py3Dmol code that shows the C-alpha trace and the ligand (Angstrom):
import py3Dmol

protein = """\
ATOM      1  CA  MET A   1      45.565 -32.025-110.878  1.00  0.00           C
ATOM      2  CA  GLU A   2      48.846 -32.659-112.646  1.00  0.00           C
ATOM      3  CA  ARG A   3      51.608 -30.239-111.767  1.00  0.00           C
ATOM      4  CA  THR A   4      55.384 -30.169-111.609  1.00  0.00           C
ATOM      5  CA  ALA A   5      56.734 -29.837-108.099  1.00  0.00           C
ATOM      6  CA  LYS A   6      59.456 -27.321-107.372  1.00  0.00           C
ATOM      7  CA  ILE A   7      62.691 -29.082-106.545  1.00  0.00           C
ATOM      8  CA  ILE A   8      64.101 -28.261-103.128  1.00  0.00           C
ATOM      9  CA  ASP A   9      67.804 -28.024-103.901  1.00  0.00           C
ATOM     10  CA  GLY A  10      69.794 -29.335-100.943  1.00  0.00           C
ATOM     11  CA  LYS A  11      73.104 -28.519-102.595  1.00  0.00           C
ATOM     12  CA  LEU A  12      72.129 -24.858-102.924  1.00  0.00           C
ATOM     13  CA  VAL A  13      70.776 -24.489 -99.394  1.00  0.00           C
ATOM     14  CA  SER A  14      73.636 -26.448 -97.820  1.00  0.00           C
ATOM     15  CA  GLN A  15      76.148 -24.203 -99.589  1.00  0.00           C
ATOM     16  CA  ALA A  16      74.579 -21.163 -97.919  1.00  0.00           C
ATOM     17  CA  VAL A  17      74.931 -22.874 -94.510  1.00  0.00           C
ATOM     18  CA  LYS A  18      78.507 -23.976 -95.263  1.00  0.00           C
ATOM     19  CA  ASP A  19      79.480 -20.452 -96.367  1.00  0.00           C
ATOM     20  CA  LYS A  20      78.277 -19.127 -93.000  1.00  0.00           C
ATOM     21  CA  VAL A  21      80.187 -21.885 -91.160  1.00  0.00           C
ATOM     22  CA  ARG A  22      83.363 -21.001 -93.062  1.00  0.00           C
ATOM     23  CA  GLU A  23      82.971 -17.339 -92.068  1.00  0.00           C
ATOM     24  CA  ASP A  24      82.533 -18.379 -88.412  1.00  0.00           C
ATOM     25  CA  VAL A  25      85.600 -20.649 -88.580  1.00  0.00           C
ATOM     26  CA  LEU A  26      87.669 -17.807 -90.036  1.00  0.00           C
ATOM     27  CA  SER A  27      86.592 -15.368 -87.341  1.00  0.00           C
ATOM     28  CA  LEU A  28      87.372 -17.962 -84.620  1.00  0.00           C
ATOM     29  CA  GLY A  29      90.776 -18.400 -86.287  1.00  0.00           C
ATOM     30  CA  GLU A  30      91.391 -14.668 -85.896  1.00  0.00           C
ATOM     31  CA  LYS A  31      90.883 -15.174 -82.147  1.00  0.00           C
ATOM     32  CA  GLY A  32      93.422 -18.013 -82.199  1.00  0.00           C
ATOM     33  CA  ILE A  33      90.756 -20.720 -81.942  1.00  0.00           C
ATOM     34  CA  SER A  34      90.874 -23.698 -84.317  1.00  0.00           C
ATOM     35  CA  VAL A  35      87.884 -26.000 -84.826  1.00  0.00           C
ATOM     36  CA  CYS A  36      88.406 -29.772 -84.836  1.00  0.00           C
ATOM     37  CA  LEU A  37      86.072 -32.727 -85.380  1.00  0.00           C
ATOM     38  CA  ALA A  38      87.080 -36.297 -84.487  1.00  0.00           C
ATOM     39  CA  VAL A  39      85.371 -38.864 -86.711  1.00  0.00           C
ATOM     40  CA  ILE A  40      85.330 -42.514 -85.623  1.00  0.00           C
ATOM     41  CA  ILE A  41      84.512 -45.291 -88.067  1.00  0.00           C
ATOM     42  CA  VAL A  42      84.533 -48.947 -87.045  1.00  0.00           C
ATOM     43  CA  GLY A  43      84.699 -51.705 -89.670  1.00  0.00           C
ATOM     44  CA  ASP A  44      84.333 -51.370 -93.407  1.00  0.00           C
ATOM     45  CA  ASN A  45      80.650 -50.713 -94.122  1.00  0.00           C
ATOM     46  CA  PRO A  46      80.852 -49.115 -97.607  1.00  0.00           C
ATOM     47  CA  ALA A  47      77.965 -46.686 -97.005  1.00  0.00           C
ATOM     48  CA  SER A  48      79.563 -45.518 -93.731  1.00  0.00           C
ATOM     49  CA  ARG A  49      82.885 -45.073 -95.516  1.00  0.00           C
ATOM     50  CA  THR A  50      81.197 -42.847 -98.140  1.00  0.00           C
ATOM     51  CA  TYR A  51      79.435 -40.763 -95.446  1.00  0.00           C
ATOM     52  CA  VAL A  52      82.649 -40.344 -93.442  1.00  0.00           C
ATOM     53  CA  ASN A  53      84.613 -39.327 -96.548  1.00  0.00           C
ATOM     54  CA  ASN A  54      81.922 -36.753 -97.387  1.00  0.00           C
ATOM     55  CA  LYS A  55      82.003 -35.381 -93.836  1.00  0.00           C
ATOM     56  CA  LYS A  56      85.807 -35.071 -93.906  1.00  0.00           C
ATOM     57  CA  LYS A  57      85.707 -33.338 -97.289  1.00  0.00           C
ATOM     58  CA  ALA A  58      83.090 -30.867 -96.024  1.00  0.00           C
ATOM     59  CA  CYS A  59      85.199 -30.144 -92.910  1.00  0.00           C
ATOM     60  CA  LYS A  60      88.208 -29.363 -95.095  1.00  0.00           C
ATOM     61  CA  ALA A  61      86.235 -26.981 -97.314  1.00  0.00           C
ATOM     62  CA  ALA A  62      84.906 -25.167 -94.219  1.00  0.00           C
ATOM     63  CA  GLY A  63      88.344 -24.840 -92.605  1.00  0.00           C
ATOM     64  CA  ILE A  64      87.500 -27.373 -89.863  1.00  0.00           C
ATOM     65  CA  ILE A  65      90.262 -29.824 -88.937  1.00  0.00           C
ATOM     66  CA  SER A  66      89.039 -33.418 -89.109  1.00  0.00           C
ATOM     67  CA  ARG A  67      90.796 -36.309 -87.440  1.00  0.00           C
ATOM     68  CA  GLU A  68      89.802 -39.773 -88.561  1.00  0.00           C
ATOM     69  CA  TYR A  69      89.952 -42.776 -86.265  1.00  0.00           C
ATOM     70  CA  ALA A  70      89.373 -45.836 -88.467  1.00  0.00           C
ATOM     71  CA  LEU A  71      89.090 -48.903 -86.253  1.00  0.00           C
ATOM     72  CA  ASP A  72      89.126 -52.552 -87.185  1.00  0.00           C
ATOM     73  CA  GLU A  73      85.750 -54.324 -87.193  1.00  0.00           C
ATOM     74  CA  ASN A  74      87.021 -56.590 -84.395  1.00  0.00           C
ATOM     75  CA  THR A  75      87.561 -53.613 -82.084  1.00  0.00           C
ATOM     76  CA  THR A  76      86.226 -54.344 -78.607  1.00  0.00           C
ATOM     77  CA  GLN A  77      83.709 -52.228 -76.747  1.00  0.00           C
ATOM     78  CA  GLN A  78      86.406 -51.372 -74.217  1.00  0.00           C
ATOM     79  CA  GLU A  79      88.865 -50.184 -76.894  1.00  0.00           C
ATOM     80  CA  LEU A  80      86.209 -47.980 -78.447  1.00  0.00           C
ATOM     81  CA  LEU A  81      85.174 -46.520 -75.089  1.00  0.00           C
ATOM     82  CA  GLU A  82      88.822 -45.857 -74.224  1.00  0.00           C
ATOM     83  CA  LEU A  83      89.292 -43.927 -77.467  1.00  0.00           C
ATOM     84  CA  ILE A  84      86.166 -41.843 -76.779  1.00  0.00           C
ATOM     85  CA  ASP A  85      87.367 -41.174 -73.249  1.00  0.00           C
ATOM     86  CA  ARG A  86      90.684 -39.873 -74.623  1.00  0.00           C
ATOM     87  CA  LEU A  87      88.879 -37.656 -77.159  1.00  0.00           C
ATOM     88  CA  ASN A  88      86.511 -36.362 -74.457  1.00  0.00           C
ATOM     89  CA  LYS A  89      89.570 -35.226 -72.503  1.00  0.00           C
ATOM     90  CA  ASP A  90      91.492 -33.852 -75.502  1.00  0.00           C
ATOM     91  CA  SER A  91      91.077 -30.065 -75.411  1.00  0.00           C
ATOM     92  CA  GLU A  92      92.019 -29.807 -79.090  1.00  0.00           C
ATOM     93  CA  VAL A  93      88.949 -31.837 -80.094  1.00  0.00           C
ATOM     94  CA  ASN A  94      85.695 -29.844 -80.183  1.00  0.00           C
ATOM     95  CA  GLY A  95      83.345 -32.448 -81.638  1.00  0.00           C
ATOM     96  CA  ILE A  96      83.204 -36.261 -81.642  1.00  0.00           C
ATOM     97  CA  LEU A  97      81.205 -38.271 -84.129  1.00  0.00           C
ATOM     98  CA  CYS A  98      81.027 -42.067 -84.135  1.00  0.00           C
ATOM     99  CA  GLN A  99      79.556 -43.201 -87.449  1.00  0.00           C
ATOM    100  CA  LEU A 100      76.623 -45.582 -87.049  1.00  0.00           C
ATOM    101  CA  PRO A 101      75.735 -48.386 -87.456  1.00  0.00           C
ATOM    102  CA  LEU A 102      78.472 -50.128 -85.483  1.00  0.00           C
ATOM    103  CA  PRO A 103      79.479 -53.728 -86.236  1.00  0.00           C
ATOM    104  CA  GLN A 104      77.599 -56.442 -84.348  1.00  0.00           C
ATOM    105  CA  GLY A 105      78.797 -56.977 -80.825  1.00  0.00           C
ATOM    106  CA  LEU A 106      79.330 -53.289 -80.093  1.00  0.00           C
ATOM    107  CA  ASP A 107      76.762 -51.546 -77.913  1.00  0.00           C
ATOM    108  CA  GLU A 108      75.618 -48.438 -79.757  1.00  0.00           C
ATOM    109  CA  LYS A 109      73.671 -47.032 -76.809  1.00  0.00           C
ATOM    110  CA  ALA A 110      76.667 -47.294 -74.488  1.00  0.00           C
ATOM    111  CA  VAL A 111      78.914 -45.685 -77.103  1.00  0.00           C
ATOM    112  CA  ILE A 112      76.542 -42.736 -77.579  1.00  0.00           C
ATOM    113  CA  ALA A 113      76.249 -42.358 -73.795  1.00  0.00           C
ATOM    114  CA  SER A 114      80.051 -42.244 -73.445  1.00  0.00           C
ATOM    115  CA  ILE A 115      80.503 -39.178 -75.681  1.00  0.00           C
ATOM    116  CA  SER A 116      80.679 -35.965 -73.676  1.00  0.00           C
ATOM    117  CA  PRO A 117      77.382 -34.092 -74.295  1.00  0.00           C
ATOM    118  CA  GLU A 118      79.447 -30.914 -74.925  1.00  0.00           C
ATOM    119  CA  LYS A 119      81.211 -32.654 -77.855  1.00  0.00           C
ATOM    120  CA  ASP A 120      78.194 -34.622 -79.137  1.00  0.00           C
ATOM    121  CA  VAL A 121      77.800 -32.873 -82.500  1.00  0.00           C
ATOM    122  CA  ASP A 122      75.306 -35.518 -83.708  1.00  0.00           C
ATOM    123  CA  ALA A 123      73.042 -34.568 -80.758  1.00  0.00           C
ATOM    124  CA  PHE A 124      72.441 -38.280 -80.069  1.00  0.00           C
ATOM    125  CA  HIS A 125      73.318 -38.282 -76.338  1.00  0.00           C
ATOM    126  CA  ALA A 126      70.283 -38.522 -74.019  1.00  0.00           C
ATOM    127  CA  VAL A 127      71.189 -35.128 -72.540  1.00  0.00           C
ATOM    128  CA  ASN A 128      71.031 -33.476 -75.968  1.00  0.00           C
ATOM    129  CA  ALA A 129      67.959 -35.505 -77.011  1.00  0.00           C
ATOM    130  CA  GLY A 130      66.346 -34.249 -73.784  1.00  0.00           C
ATOM    131  CA  HIS A 131      67.206 -30.650 -74.655  1.00  0.00           C
ATOM    132  CA  ILE A 132      65.575 -31.152 -78.062  1.00  0.00           C
ATOM    133  CA  MET A 133      62.499 -32.617 -76.353  1.00  0.00           C
ATOM    134  CA  ILE A 134      62.056 -29.504 -74.197  1.00  0.00           C
ATOM    135  CA  GLY A 135      62.770 -27.193 -77.125  1.00  0.00           C
ATOM    136  CA  ASP A 136      65.916 -25.652 -75.658  1.00  0.00           C
ATOM    137  CA  TYR A 137      69.145 -26.704 -77.344  1.00  0.00           C
ATOM    138  CA  SER A 138      72.560 -25.754 -78.699  1.00  0.00           C
ATOM    139  CA  PHE A 139      73.216 -28.862 -80.803  1.00  0.00           C
ATOM    140  CA  LEU A 140      70.716 -29.352 -83.575  1.00  0.00           C
ATOM    141  CA  PRO A 141      69.711 -32.849 -84.630  1.00  0.00           C
ATOM    142  CA  CYS A 142      71.577 -32.933 -87.983  1.00  0.00           C
ATOM    143  CA  THR A 143      69.070 -34.354 -90.468  1.00  0.00           C
ATOM    144  CA  PRO A 144      65.890 -32.806 -88.982  1.00  0.00           C
ATOM    145  CA  ALA A 145      67.534 -29.377 -88.595  1.00  0.00           C
ATOM    146  CA  GLY A 146      68.781 -29.612 -92.187  1.00  0.00           C
ATOM    147  CA  ILE A 147      65.188 -30.221 -93.267  1.00  0.00           C
ATOM    148  CA  THR A 148      63.792 -27.214 -91.364  1.00  0.00           C
ATOM    149  CA  GLU A 149      66.592 -25.104 -92.862  1.00  0.00           C
ATOM    150  CA  MET A 150      65.399 -26.128 -96.355  1.00  0.00           C
ATOM    151  CA  LEU A 151      61.771 -25.341 -95.485  1.00  0.00           C
ATOM    152  CA  ASP A 152      62.855 -21.876 -94.276  1.00  0.00           C
ATOM    153  CA  TYR A 153      64.916 -21.220 -97.395  1.00  0.00           C
ATOM    154  CA  TYR A 154      61.896 -21.873 -99.622  1.00  0.00           C
ATOM    155  CA  GLY A 155      59.520 -19.914 -97.346  1.00  0.00           C
ATOM    156  CA  ILE A 156      57.475 -22.995 -96.426  1.00  0.00           C
ATOM    157  CA  GLU A 157      55.483 -22.274 -93.269  1.00  0.00           C
ATOM    158  CA  VAL A 158      55.054 -25.102 -90.713  1.00  0.00           C
ATOM    159  CA  ALA A 159      52.660 -23.488 -88.206  1.00  0.00           C
ATOM    160  CA  SER A 160      49.178 -25.067 -88.260  1.00  0.00           C
ATOM    161  CA  LYS A 161      50.145 -27.457 -91.073  1.00  0.00           C
ATOM    162  CA  ASN A 162      49.483 -31.178 -90.887  1.00  0.00           C
ATOM    163  CA  CYS A 163      52.940 -32.719 -90.735  1.00  0.00           C
ATOM    164  CA  THR A 164      53.313 -36.485 -91.069  1.00  0.00           C
ATOM    165  CA  VAL A 165      56.618 -38.161 -90.345  1.00  0.00           C
ATOM    166  CA  ILE A 166      57.033 -41.778 -91.470  1.00  0.00           C
ATOM    167  CA  GLY A 167      59.702 -43.348 -89.261  1.00  0.00           C
ATOM    168  CA  ARG A 168      60.395 -43.102 -85.538  1.00  0.00           C
ATOM    169  CA  SER A 169      64.175 -43.459 -85.293  1.00  0.00           C
ATOM    170  CA  ASN A 170      66.135 -41.559 -82.673  1.00  0.00           C
ATOM    171  CA  ILE A 171      68.272 -40.080 -85.481  1.00  0.00           C
ATOM    172  CA  VAL A 172      65.489 -38.737 -87.710  1.00  0.00           C
ATOM    173  CA  GLY A 173      61.824 -39.460 -86.951  1.00  0.00           C
ATOM    174  CA  LYS A 174      61.593 -38.511 -83.268  1.00  0.00           C
ATOM    175  CA  PRO A 175      63.724 -35.328 -83.355  1.00  0.00           C
ATOM    176  CA  MET A 176      62.053 -34.315 -86.648  1.00  0.00           C
ATOM    177  CA  ALA A 177      58.672 -34.479 -84.930  1.00  0.00           C
ATOM    178  CA  MET A 178      60.009 -32.282 -82.091  1.00  0.00           C
ATOM    179  CA  LEU A 179      61.328 -29.585 -84.443  1.00  0.00           C
ATOM    180  CA  LEU A 180      58.032 -29.478 -86.378  1.00  0.00           C
ATOM    181  CA  LEU A 181      56.125 -29.297 -83.093  1.00  0.00           C
ATOM    182  CA  LYS A 182      58.320 -26.413 -81.946  1.00  0.00           C
ATOM    183  CA  ARG A 183      57.224 -24.589 -85.091  1.00  0.00           C
ATOM    184  CA  ASN A 184      53.572 -25.215 -84.206  1.00  0.00           C
ATOM    185  CA  GLY A 185      52.945 -27.930 -86.773  1.00  0.00           C
ATOM    186  CA  THR A 186      50.295 -30.571 -86.037  1.00  0.00           C
ATOM    187  CA  VAL A 187      52.497 -33.636 -86.029  1.00  0.00           C
ATOM    188  CA  THR A 188      51.751 -37.316 -86.607  1.00  0.00           C
ATOM    189  CA  ILE A 189      54.437 -39.988 -86.383  1.00  0.00           C
ATOM    190  CA  CYS A 190      53.765 -43.162 -88.388  1.00  0.00           C
ATOM    191  CA  HIS A 191      55.838 -46.344 -88.253  1.00  0.00           C
ATOM    192  CA  SER A 192      55.929 -49.996 -89.221  1.00  0.00           C
ATOM    193  CA  ALA A 193      52.974 -50.872 -86.959  1.00  0.00           C
ATOM    194  CA  THR A 194      50.750 -48.042 -88.262  1.00  0.00           C
ATOM    195  CA  LYS A 195      47.529 -49.365 -89.803  1.00  0.00           C
ATOM    196  CA  ASN A 196      46.095 -47.670 -92.903  1.00  0.00           C
ATOM    197  CA  LEU A 197      49.219 -45.537 -93.400  1.00  0.00           C
ATOM    198  CA  ALA A 198      47.750 -43.745 -96.439  1.00  0.00           C
ATOM    199  CA  ASP A 199      44.991 -42.275 -94.206  1.00  0.00           C
ATOM    200  CA  TYR A 200      47.695 -40.289 -92.411  1.00  0.00           C
ATOM    201  CA  THR A 201      50.013 -39.507 -95.316  1.00  0.00           C
ATOM    202  CA  SER A 202      47.206 -38.261 -97.554  1.00  0.00           C
ATOM    203  CA  ARG A 203      46.255 -35.639 -94.960  1.00  0.00           C
ATOM    204  CA  ALA A 204      49.803 -34.284 -94.731  1.00  0.00           C
ATOM    205  CA  ASP A 205      50.623 -30.795 -95.967  1.00  0.00           C
ATOM    206  CA  ILE A 206      54.236 -31.650 -95.159  1.00  0.00           C
ATOM    207  CA  LEU A 207      55.217 -35.300 -95.548  1.00  0.00           C
ATOM    208  CA  ILE A 208      58.582 -36.542 -94.334  1.00  0.00           C
ATOM    209  CA  ALA A 209      59.628 -40.049 -95.369  1.00  0.00           C
ATOM    210  CA  ALA A 210      62.379 -41.722 -93.358  1.00  0.00           C
ATOM    211  CA  VAL A 211      61.682 -45.388 -93.988  1.00  0.00           C
ATOM    212  CA  GLY A 212      64.630 -46.864 -95.855  1.00  0.00           C
ATOM    213  CA  LYS A 213      62.628 -48.557 -98.639  1.00  0.00           C
ATOM    214  CA  PRO A 214      62.753 -47.528-102.316  1.00  0.00           C
ATOM    215  CA  ASN A 215      59.431 -46.284-103.789  1.00  0.00           C
ATOM    216  CA  PHE A 216      57.658 -46.718-100.436  1.00  0.00           C
ATOM    217  CA  VAL A 217      55.702 -43.465-100.825  1.00  0.00           C
ATOM    218  CA  THR A 218      53.569 -43.625-103.959  1.00  0.00           C
ATOM    219  CA  ALA A 219      51.531 -40.836-105.553  1.00  0.00           C
ATOM    220  CA  ASP A 220      48.187 -42.166-104.247  1.00  0.00           C
ATOM    221  CA  MET A 221      49.468 -41.654-100.665  1.00  0.00           C
ATOM    222  CA  VAL A 222      50.238 -37.959-101.206  1.00  0.00           C
ATOM    223  CA  LYS A 223      47.897 -34.960-100.933  1.00  0.00           C
ATOM    224  CA  ASP A 224      47.671 -32.625-103.920  1.00  0.00           C
ATOM    225  CA  GLY A 225      50.118 -29.772-103.408  1.00  0.00           C
ATOM    226  CA  ALA A 226      51.931 -31.362-100.428  1.00  0.00           C
ATOM    227  CA  VAL A 227      55.563 -30.639 -99.566  1.00  0.00           C
ATOM    228  CA  VAL A 228      57.403 -33.974 -99.743  1.00  0.00           C
ATOM    229  CA  ILE A 229      60.750 -34.476 -98.022  1.00  0.00           C
ATOM    230  CA  ASP A 230      62.621 -37.686 -98.792  1.00  0.00           C
ATOM    231  CA  VAL A 231      65.172 -38.773 -96.179  1.00  0.00           C
ATOM    232  CA  GLY A 232      65.786 -42.227 -97.683  1.00  0.00           C
ATOM    233  CA  ILE A 233      69.131 -43.211 -99.154  1.00  0.00           C
ATOM    234  CA  ASN A 234      68.574 -46.571-100.846  1.00  0.00           C
ATOM    235  CA  ARG A 235      69.759 -48.520-103.865  1.00  0.00           C
ATOM    236  CA  ASN A 236      67.096 -49.683-106.305  1.00  0.00           C
ATOM    237  CA  SER A 237      67.153 -53.044-108.118  1.00  0.00           C
ATOM    238  CA  GLU A 238      69.565 -51.560-110.706  1.00  0.00           C
ATOM    239  CA  GLY A 239      71.905 -50.377-107.957  1.00  0.00           C
ATOM    240  CA  LYS A 240      71.024 -46.714-108.503  1.00  0.00           C
ATOM    241  CA  LEU A 241      70.786 -44.343-105.515  1.00  0.00           C
ATOM    242  CA  CYS A 242      67.153 -43.520-104.697  1.00  0.00           C
ATOM    243  CA  GLY A 243      65.022 -42.277-101.819  1.00  0.00           C
ATOM    244  CA  ASP A 244      61.840 -43.595-100.182  1.00  0.00           C
ATOM    245  CA  VAL A 245      59.551 -41.664-102.523  1.00  0.00           C
ATOM    246  CA  ASP A 246      58.451 -42.603-106.043  1.00  0.00           C
ATOM    247  CA  PHE A 247      59.933 -39.341-107.283  1.00  0.00           C
ATOM    248  CA  ASP A 248      58.638 -39.352-110.885  1.00  0.00           C
ATOM    249  CA  ALA A 249      54.991 -39.889-109.935  1.00  0.00           C
ATOM    250  CA  VAL A 250      54.946 -37.882-106.684  1.00  0.00           C
ATOM    251  CA  SER A 251      56.611 -34.840-108.285  1.00  0.00           C
ATOM    252  CA  LYS A 252      53.526 -34.555-110.542  1.00  0.00           C
ATOM    253  CA  LYS A 253      51.340 -34.103-107.452  1.00  0.00           C
ATOM    254  CA  ALA A 254      53.478 -32.351-104.812  1.00  0.00           C
ATOM    255  CA  SER A 255      54.146 -28.596-104.690  1.00  0.00           C
ATOM    256  CA  TYR A 256      57.724 -29.086-103.482  1.00  0.00           C
ATOM    257  CA  ILE A 257      59.899 -32.201-103.368  1.00  0.00           C
ATOM    258  CA  THR A 258      63.468 -33.083-102.413  1.00  0.00           C
ATOM    259  CA  PRO A 259      65.492 -35.212-104.848  1.00  0.00           C
ATOM    260  CA  VAL A 260      67.799 -38.098-103.893  1.00  0.00           C
ATOM    261  CA  PRO A 261      70.675 -37.466-104.198  1.00  0.00           C
ATOM    262  CA  GLY A 262      71.004 -33.702-103.771  1.00  0.00           C
ATOM    263  CA  GLY A 263      68.210 -33.135-101.256  1.00  0.00           C
ATOM    264  CA  VAL A 264      68.387 -33.918 -97.547  1.00  0.00           C
ATOM    265  CA  GLY A 265      71.840 -35.584 -97.612  1.00  0.00           C
ATOM    266  CA  PRO A 266      73.956 -32.438 -98.099  1.00  0.00           C
ATOM    267  CA  MET A 267      71.916 -30.650 -95.416  1.00  0.00           C
ATOM    268  CA  THR A 268      72.779 -33.258 -92.755  1.00  0.00           C
ATOM    269  CA  ILE A 269      76.476 -32.594 -93.279  1.00  0.00           C
ATOM    270  CA  ALA A 270      76.003 -28.804 -93.256  1.00  0.00           C
ATOM    271  CA  THR A 271      74.275 -29.030 -89.849  1.00  0.00           C
ATOM    272  CA  LEU A 272      77.076 -31.231 -88.535  1.00  0.00           C
ATOM    273  CA  LEU A 273      79.576 -28.494 -89.445  1.00  0.00           C
ATOM    274  CA  LYS A 274      77.354 -25.886 -87.805  1.00  0.00           C
ATOM    275  CA  ASN A 275      77.215 -27.976 -84.606  1.00  0.00           C
ATOM    276  CA  THR A 276      81.000 -28.396 -84.606  1.00  0.00           C
ATOM    277  CA  VAL A 277      81.457 -24.612 -84.714  1.00  0.00           C
ATOM    278  CA  THR A 278      78.833 -24.229 -81.945  1.00  0.00           C
ATOM    279  CA  ALA A 279      80.797 -26.739 -79.843  1.00  0.00           C
ATOM    280  CA  ALA A 280      84.029 -24.787 -80.347  1.00  0.00           C
ATOM    281  CA  LYS A 281      82.322 -21.514 -79.418  1.00  0.00           C
ATOM    282  CA  LEU A 282      80.728 -22.956 -76.261  1.00  0.00           C
ATOM    283  CA  GLN A 283      83.986 -24.616 -75.165  1.00  0.00           C
ATOM    284  CA  ASN A 284      85.691 -21.213 -75.511  1.00  0.00           C
ATOM    285  CA  ASN A 285      82.887 -19.429 -73.616  1.00  0.00           C
ATOM    286  CA  LEU A 286      81.820 -17.531 -76.718  1.00  0.00           C
TER     287      LEU A 286
END
"""
ligand_1 = """\
11
GUN
N 74.471 -43.005 -89.522
C 73.465 -42.555 -90.303
N 73.269 -41.233 -90.099
C 74.175 -40.846 -89.177
C 74.468 -39.596 -88.570
O 73.850 -38.549 -88.821
N 75.487 -39.614 -87.673
C 76.167 -40.734 -87.359
N 77.139 -40.644 -86.450
N 75.923 -41.913 -87.895
C 74.922 -41.953 -88.800
"""
view = py3Dmol.view(width=600, height=400)
view.addModel(protein, "pdb")
view.setStyle({"model": 0}, {"cartoon": {"style": "trace"}})
view.addModel(ligand_1, "xyz")
view.setStyle({"model": 1}, {"stick": {}})
view.zoomTo()
view.show()
């Protein structure tokens, strides 16, 4: 059946989240509490630079102070860990974010482990990942929580639905599966070693693509009327920004779909702001 999917508008939903964050920041300000995020970027990866600029801009609009630490790509592991140690101890800093990926030679796992779990607004630290695993957490995993926020906004129920996640990263795939499970979805995680991928995707009522390959999800892989969430941020052969989903064809089959840009991306940043306010509240015993 040919249809036209409803567009899930990430800009609209993220604005609602950001408005609430701004209100929270203002009311903390009335109590004499400022909210501050430290953002670390190492090297000059252009995509990372764009993400960091967007995060700083969003902080400013929400009334959150952002401090940027832009380090040279030849920064040593020790220098980076020393900076994080200083920020962990700095009572004016509520949240610490180290933009990934890091240049070769730096140990991402050790860097994530060095951030104080109370300031880990990405929710990447094993302590916070563990909290997400047991379904009891303060810091939301940014991209997955942004996605559930969009589903809620459009009244899309997860309970008892077949949910298929393509991708098993610690940043998106694994925590996404946990959040869907918490909402009583029946969850399948597919990855690069999955055989007959279409068997799983075509059964999905909710399909989440976090692969990193343009046009990876084609219309024949999607169930009629499915909700399709595209986490990919890729460049196609013409250099244009695109997701993992063949948007034009899949939007004729899905009931709801997220565009790229303007879908999941803005939601990730909105959740980051929300986590930074949560950190400030918890550090002030609120
Ligand atoms: N690189 C890609 N996504 C993210 C993210 O959400 N946080 C950080 N710190 N780095 C990333």
